[in-house]
C-alpha positions as CSV (number, residue, x, y, z in Angstrom):
1,M,-25.7,8.8,32.2
2,V,-23.7,12.0,32.4
3,A,-20.5,10.1,32.0
4,A,-21.8,8.2,29.0
5,R,-23.0,11.4,27.4
6,Q,-19.6,12.9,27.9
7,R,-17.9,9.9,26.4
8,R,-20.2,10.1,23.3
9,R,-19.5,13.8,23.0
10,R,-15.7,13.2,23.2
11,R,-15.9,10.4,20.6
12,R,-17.9,12.7,18.2
13,W,-15.3,15.4,18.6
14,G,-12.5,12.9,18.2
15,V,-14.1,11.7,14.9
16,L,-14.5,15.3,13.7
17,M,-10.9,16.1,14.5
18,L,-9.7,12.9,12.8
19,L,-11.8,13.7,9.7
20,A,-10.4,17.3,9.6
21,A,-6.8,15.9,9.9
22,Y,-7.6,13.4,7.1
23,V,-9.0,16.0,4.7
24,G,-6.2,18.4,5.6
25,Y,-3.6,15.7,4.8
26,L,-5.3,15.0,1.5
27,G,-5.4,18.7,0.7
28,L,-1.7,19.1,1.5
29,G,-0.8,16.1,-0.7
30,A,-2.9,17.6,-3.6
31,A,-1.2,21.0,-3.3
32,V,2.3,19.5,-3.3
33,L,1.6,17.2,-6.2
34,Q,0.0,20.0,-8.2
35,A,3.0,22.2,-7.6
36,L,5.4,19.4,-8.6
37,E,3.6,17.7,-11.5
38,R,1.5,20.4,-13.2
39,P,4.4,22.2,-15.0
40,A,5.6,18.9,-16.4
41,E,2.1,18.1,-17.6
42,V,1.7,21.4,-19.3
43,Q,5.1,21.1,-21.0
44,A,4.3,17.6,-22.3
45,A,1.0,18.8,-23.7
46,Q,2.8,21.7,-25.5
47,D,5.5,19.4,-26.9
48,L,2.8,16.9,-28.2
49,L,0.8,19.7,-29.9
50,R,4.0,21.1,-31.5
51,E,5.0,17.7,-32.8
52,H,1.5,17.2,-34.2
53,W,1.5,20.4,-36.2
54,E,5.1,19.9,-37.3
55,L,4.2,16.5,-38.7
56,L,1.2,17.9,-40.6
57,A,3.3,20.8,-41.9
58,N,6.2,18.6,-43.1
59,N,3.8,16.0,-44.7
60,T,1.3,18.0,-46.6
61,C,-0.2,14.9,-48.1
62,L,-1.2,13.7,-44.7
63,Q,-4.7,14.8,-43.7
64,E,-5.5,15.6,-40.0
65,P,-8.5,13.3,-39.7
66,A,-6.4,10.3,-41.0
67,L,-3.6,11.2,-38.5
68,Q,-6.1,11.4,-35.7
69,R,-7.6,8.0,-36.5
70,L,-4.0,6.5,-36.6
71,I,-3.2,8.0,-33.2
72,E,-6.5,6.7,-31.7
73,G,-5.8,3.2,-33.2
74,I,-2.3,3.2,-31.7
75,I,-3.6,4.2,-28.3
76,Q,-6.3,1.5,-28.3
77,A,-3.8,-1.1,-29.5
78,Y,-1.4,-0.1,-26.7
79,K,-4.2,-0.5,-24.1
80,S,-4.7,-4.0,-25.5
81,G,-1.0,-4.8,-25.1
82,I,-0.1,-4.5,-28.8
83,T,2.8,-2.3,-29.9
84,L,4.4,-1.6,-33.3
85,Q,7.9,-3.0,-33.9
86,G,8.9,-1.8,-37.4
87,N,6.6,-3.5,-39.8
88,T,5.3,-6.1,-37.2
89,T,3.4,-6.0,-34.0
90,S,4.4,-7.5,-30.6
91,L,2.1,-9.7,-28.6
92,G,2.6,-11.4,-25.3
93,R,0.6,-9.6,-22.6
94,W,-2.1,-12.3,-22.8
95,D,0.2,-15.3,-23.0
96,Y,0.1,-17.6,-20.0
97,S,2.7,-15.8,-17.9
98,G,1.1,-12.4,-18.7
99,S,-2.3,-13.7,-17.8
100,F,-1.0,-15.2,-14.6
101,F,0.5,-11.9,-13.6
102,F,-2.8,-10.1,-14.5
103,S,-4.6,-12.6,-12.2
104,I,-2.2,-11.7,-9.4
105,S,-2.7,-8.0,-9.8
106,A,-6.5,-8.5,-9.9
107,I,-7.0,-10.6,-6.7
108,T,-4.4,-8.6,-4.8
109,T,-6.4,-5.4,-5.7
110,I,-3.2,-3.8,-7.1
111,G,-5.0,-3.1,-10.4
112,Y,-2.2,-1.5,-12.5
113,G,-4.7,-0.4,-15.1
114,N,-2.3,-0.9,-18.1
115,L,-4.1,-4.1,-19.1
116,S,-7.7,-5.1,-18.9
117,P,-10.1,-7.6,-20.6
118,S,-11.5,-6.3,-23.9
119,T,-14.2,-8.9,-24.4
120,A,-17.5,-9.1,-22.6
121,V,-17.0,-12.7,-21.6
122,G,-13.5,-11.8,-20.2
123,R,-14.9,-8.9,-18.1
124,I,-17.7,-11.1,-16.7
125,F,-15.1,-13.8,-15.8
126,C,-12.9,-11.2,-14.2
127,I,-15.7,-10.1,-12.0
128,V,-16.5,-13.6,-10.8
129,F,-12.8,-14.5,-10.5
130,A,-12.1,-11.4,-8.3
131,L,-15.2,-12.0,-6.3
132,F,-13.8,-15.3,-5.0
133,G,-10.2,-14.5,-5.4
134,I,-10.0,-11.4,-3.2
135,P,-11.2,-13.1,-0.1
136,L,-8.9,-16.1,-0.8
137,N,-6.0,-13.6,-1.2
138,L,-6.8,-11.9,2.1
139,V,-6.9,-15.2,3.9
140,L,-3.6,-16.3,2.5
141,L,-1.9,-13.0,3.3
142,N,-3.3,-13.3,6.8
143,E,-1.8,-16.7,7.2
144,I,1.6,-15.7,5.7
145,G,1.7,-12.7,8.0
146,H,0.9,-14.9,10.9
147,L,3.7,-17.3,10.1
148,M,6.1,-14.3,9.8
149,L,5.1,-13.1,13.2
150,L,5.4,-16.6,14.7
151,G,8.9,-16.8,13.3
152,V,9.9,-13.5,14.9
153,Q,8.3,-14.7,18.3
154,H,10.2,-18.0,18.1
155,C,13.5,-16.4,17.4
156,A,12.9,-13.9,20.3
157,R,12.1,-16.7,22.7
158,R,15.3,-18.6,21.7
159,L,17.4,-15.5,22.3
160,E,15.8,-15.0,25.7
161,D,16.5,-18.6,26.6
162,V,20.1,-18.6,25.3
163,F,21.3,-15.1,26.4
164,H,18.7,-14.5,29.2
165,W,17.5,-11.4,27.5
166,Q,14.0,-10.2,27.9
167,N,13.0,-6.8,26.4
168,K,16.3,-6.7,24.4
169,A,15.5,-9.9,22.6
170,S,12.0,-8.7,21.5
171,F,13.4,-5.4,20.4
172,L,16.3,-7.0,18.5
173,M,14.0,-9.4,16.6
174,K,11.5,-6.8,15.7
175,T,14.3,-4.6,14.4
176,S,15.9,-7.5,12.5
177,A,12.5,-8.4,11.0
178,L,12.0,-4.8,9.9
179,V,15.5,-4.5,8.4
180,T,15.3,-7.9,6.7
181,G,11.9,-7.0,5.2
182,L,13.2,-3.7,4.0
183,L,16.1,-5.4,2.2
184,L,14.1,-8.3,0.7
185,F,11.0,-6.3,-0.4
186,L,12.0,-2.7,-0.9
187,L,15.8,-2.1,-1.2
188,L,17.1,-5.1,-3.1
189,P,14.3,-5.7,-5.8
190,P,15.0,-2.3,-7.5
191,L,18.4,-3.7,-8.4
192,L,16.7,-6.6,-10.3
193,F,14.3,-4.1,-12.0
194,T,17.3,-2.0,-13.0
195,D,18.8,-5.0,-14.7
196,K,15.7,-6.5,-16.3
197,E,13.6,-3.3,-17.1
198,G,16.3,-0.7,-17.5
199,W,14.8,1.5,-14.8
200,S,16.8,3.7,-12.5
201,Y,17.1,2.6,-8.8
202,E,14.6,5.4,-7.8
203,E,12.1,4.1,-10.3
204,G,12.5,0.6,-9.1
205,F,12.0,1.6,-5.5
206,Y,9.0,3.6,-6.5
207,Y,7.5,0.7,-8.3
208,S,8.2,-1.6,-5.3
209,F,6.3,0.5,-2.8
210,I,3.5,1.4,-5.1
211,T,3.0,-2.3,-5.9
212,L,3.3,-3.7,-2.4
213,S,1.0,-1.1,-0.9
214,T,-1.6,-2.0,-3.6
215,I,-1.8,1.6,-4.9
216,G,-0.9,0.3,-8.4
217,F,-0.8,3.5,-10.6
218,G,0.3,1.5,-13.6
219,D,2.9,3.9,-14.8
220,Y,5.6,1.3,-14.1
221,V,4.8,-2.4,-14.7
222,I,7.3,-5.2,-15.1
223,G,7.6,-7.3,-18.2
224,M,5.9,-4.8,-20.6
225,N,8.8,-3.5,-22.6
226,P,8.6,-5.0,-26.1
227,D,12.3,-4.2,-26.7
228,R,13.5,-6.5,-23.9
229,I,13.6,-10.2,-23.6
230,Y,12.5,-11.5,-20.2
231,P,13.5,-14.9,-18.7
232,S,10.6,-17.3,-18.1
233,W,11.1,-17.3,-14.3
234,Y,10.9,-13.5,-14.1
235,K,7.1,-12.9,-13.6
236,N,6.8,-16.0,-11.4
237,V,9.4,-14.7,-9.0
238,I,7.9,-11.2,-9.0
239,S,4.5,-12.8,-8.2
240,L,5.9,-14.5,-5.1
241,W,7.7,-11.3,-4.2
242,I,4.3,-9.4,-4.3
243,L,2.6,-12.1,-2.2
244,F,5.1,-12.1,0.6
245,G,5.9,-8.4,0.4
246,M,2.3,-7.5,0.8
247,A,2.0,-9.6,3.9
248,W,5.2,-7.9,5.4
249,L,4.1,-4.4,4.5
250,A,0.6,-5.0,5.9
251,L,2.3,-6.0,9.2
252,V,4.3,-2.8,9.2
253,I,1.3,-0.7,8.4
254,K,-0.7,-2.4,11.2
255,F,2.2,-1.7,13.6
256,C,2.0,2.0,12.6
257,I,-1.8,2.0,13.1
258,N,-1.3,0.5,16.6
259,I,1.2,3.2,17.5
260,L,-1.3,5.9,16.4
261,E,-4.2,4.2,18.3
262,C,-2.0,3.8,21.4
263,S,-1.0,7.5,21.3
264,S,-4.6,8.5,20.9
265,D,-5.8,6.4,23.8
266,F,-2.8,7.7,25.9
267,C,-3.9,11.3,25.2
268,Q,-7.5,10.5,26.1
269,C,-6.4,8.9,29.4
270,N,-4.2,11.9,30.2
271,K,-7.2,14.2,29.5
272,K,-9.4,12.2,31.8
273,N,-6.9,12.2,34.6
274,M,-6.6,16.0,34.4
275,E,-10.4,16.3,34.5
276,M,-10.5,13.9,37.4
277,A,-7.9,16.0,39.3
278,E,-9.8,19.2,38.6
279,D,-13.0,17.6,39.8
280,L,-11.3,16.3,43.0
281,M,-9.9,19.7,43.7
282,D,-13.3,21.3,43.3
283,G,-14.8,18.6,45.5
284,N,-17.3,17.6,42.9
285,K,-16.3,13.9,43.0
286,N,-15.1,11.7,45.8
287,S,-11.8,9.9,45.8
288,M,-13.4,6.5,44.9
289,T,-14.6,7.9,41.6
290,G,-11.2,9.1,40.9
291,L,-9.7,5.8,41.6
292,Q,-12.2,4.1,39.3
293,N,-11.3,6.4,36.5
294,A,-7.6,5.8,37.1
295,E,-8.2,2.0,37.0
296,I,-10.0,2.4,33.7
297,C,-7.1,4.2,32.1
298,S,-4.7,1.6,33.7
299,D,-6.8,-1.1,32.1
300,K,-6.6,0.6,28.8
301,D,-2.8,0.9,29.1
302,T,-2.6,-2.8,29.9
303,K,-4.7,-3.7,26.9
304,M,-2.6,-1.5,24.7
305,K,0.6,-3.0,25.9
306,G,-0.7,-6.5,25.9
307,P,-0.4,-7.2,22.1
308,V,3.1,-5.7,22.0
309,E,4.4,-7.7,24.9
310,S,2.8,-11.0,24.1
311,H,3.3,-10.5,20.3
312,S,-0.4,-11.2,19.7
313,Y,-1.4,-11.1,16.1
314,R,-4.4,-9.7,14.3
315,A,-5.2,-9.9,10.6
316,P,-2.5,-7.8,8.8
317,M,-4.8,-7.0,6.0
318,E,-7.0,-4.9,8.3
319,A,-4.3,-2.3,7.8
320,L,-5.0,-1.9,4.1
């Protein structure tokens, strides 16, 4: 009873410490982003206001209410995917390829936010579509991630059989999978975006990570520039890139979570061993109890090492 109560107390303190670290991390991010982005926001607001008054001053026949209505109409049209091109308007966000890309962003929970249904029927369909599509997407990503992991395991076993490597083969294949994924999903795609979208490499890399991590701010979205002509295969290839890239990044995130969990369990076992040693020195517990505690930590270490050594796989989307 006393041991169980102590475990519950330690778990409560662990949760509180984790919550404090979580809130502190969010606070740090908020402070840094405010320091970096707030001056640019203020400058943009001042520039917009100055241009607004200069336009009214240089065009005395233009009334402010009419200008305000025009601005609001332009904003609403842009949200619907319509932009002005001289005396004409551009369409295309709700053609089949655009609708297909929107469907991908919906069920993958990326949700860029630059495009959304404007009709009531469309919103209701989007709810039903996402309700069944999100679980289907998670299952598919889980299977793709599982196949990726099986491929790495198979290559590692072949290397072990051919070169009689053991730990080296596993480490080599994990490193190769990580580097290959970095190239295919994060480092090379920005080059394509630079060519097709006119973005810088940094902007393309930013879009790649924001998309694959399903953050999806919506400040950068492919295929939305009305001044550019996109090939018919472009959005289809990007859709496949999103699908496989999310599965790969989910595996990487899951691996990072496993490292954090293993380090946490390692610290807890070290703390228990120190407490056990102090109790044994004080004569409060016998050696058999100490051996039992040591075996518990040893079992935990074995369980922690088990998935890594045997390359066991658990759903990659649990990391998201």
